[in-house]
N, C-alpha and C positions, 0 to 999 in steps of 0.2 A: 457481508455487505458489498454492494456493487461499487463500481467506480463512479465518481461524480465530478463534474466540471467545476473548477474554481478559477477565479481570475489570475491566480498565481501560475496557471498553466498557459496563459496567453503568451503567444510569441510575437504579438504586435501586428497581426494581419488577419482581417476578417475571414478570408477564405480558409486559411490554414486553421484558425481557431474554430470555425464552425465545422470543418471536417474532423478536427480532433474530438469535438463533442459527439459527432456521429460515431466516430471510432470507439469512444468510451462506451457508448450504448451498445454497439455491436459486440464488444468484448463481454459486456454484461449478459448479452443474449447467449453467447457461447457458454459462459459460466453457468447460466441457468439450465441450459440443455445438458451440460456435463453433470450437474447436480441431480437432475431428474433421470439421468441415464436414458435419455430420449435420443436414440440413434438418428431418427429422421430429422428432428429439430436441430440436432447437432450438425448433421450433414448440411442442412440448409443454412444454418448460422455461419458455418465455416465457408461455404460457397460465397455468401454475401460479403463476409469479412475479406476474403481473398480478393474478390472483384473490387471492393471498395478500396482496399489498400493499393491496388494497381493504379486506380484513378487518383487517389490521394498522393501517392508517390510521384506520379507524373505532374500533378499540379504543383507540388513542392519544388520539383526540379525546374519547372517553367518560371516560377517566382524567383527562385535562387538565381537563375541565369539572368533574369531581367534586372536584378539588383546587383549583379556581378559578385555574387557570393560563391566562393569555391565549394563545389558540391561533390567532389570525388569520394571522399570518405563517407559522406552522407549516403551516396548512391550504393557504395559497397555494403553499408549497414542495412540499407533497404533490401538489397538482394539477399543478404543473409537472413533477414527477418522473414522474407517470403519462403525461403527454403526451410526454415525452422517451423513455420506455420504448416507447410506441406507435410513435414515429418510428423508433427503433432497430430494433424488431421488423420494421417494414415495409421498412426499408432492407436488412436482412440477408436477409429473405425474397425480396426482389426480385433478389438476386444468385444465387439457386438453389444456394446452398452453395459458390459459386466466389468465395471471398473472398481478397483479397490478404493477405499477412502483416501489412501495415500496417493494413488494415481490422480484422483480427482483434485485433491489439494495441490499436488505438484503442477498440473497443467493450468489450473485456475490461477495460482500464484505466478506462474511463468508469464501468462498473458497479461495479468495486471502489472507486474513489474516491467515487462517489456514495453507496454504502451506508454506508461507514465515515466518510469525511470530512464529507460533506454531511448525510446523514440522521441518523446516530447522533451524531457529534461536534458538528456545527454547530447542529443543531436539537434533537434529543432530550436532549442533555446540559443544555440550558437548563432542563429540568424537574427535574433531579436534586435540587436543593436543596428544591424543593417536595415532591417525592416522598419524600424522606428524613424528612419530618415525619409520615409514615404508615408502618404496618408494611410490610415488604418484600412480603408477599403481599396487599397492599391490592387490593380489587376494588370498583369503583363499585357502589353499591346499586341 
């Protein structure tokens, strides 16, 4: 079953929350491509995910700076995530769509756990109390 947005994942900012919803859908797209062993679809899904993450991470940083939230650890985690994604993309591409069930399960679980547990819950939720001091639709000037 794919990832689904719930209000419990809200960090208190419309931009970040809507981007997280897109992120969940993109991870679902990657998972579907992995399950179908569709190399072309997987390549496209990874490319979209990687591009989206760069935009999303930049938006998070702008918002964090605007609310005076310390972002150094967050930024390091984002850089690590992009490197892990690159590694995963290369590993799966090297297998030419011939992945074992174990490999498919591993990468699917990794992505799901990363996006929800690590990215949203472990790091982005740290900004929630600072974000809640601003309107939900707060945009940096």
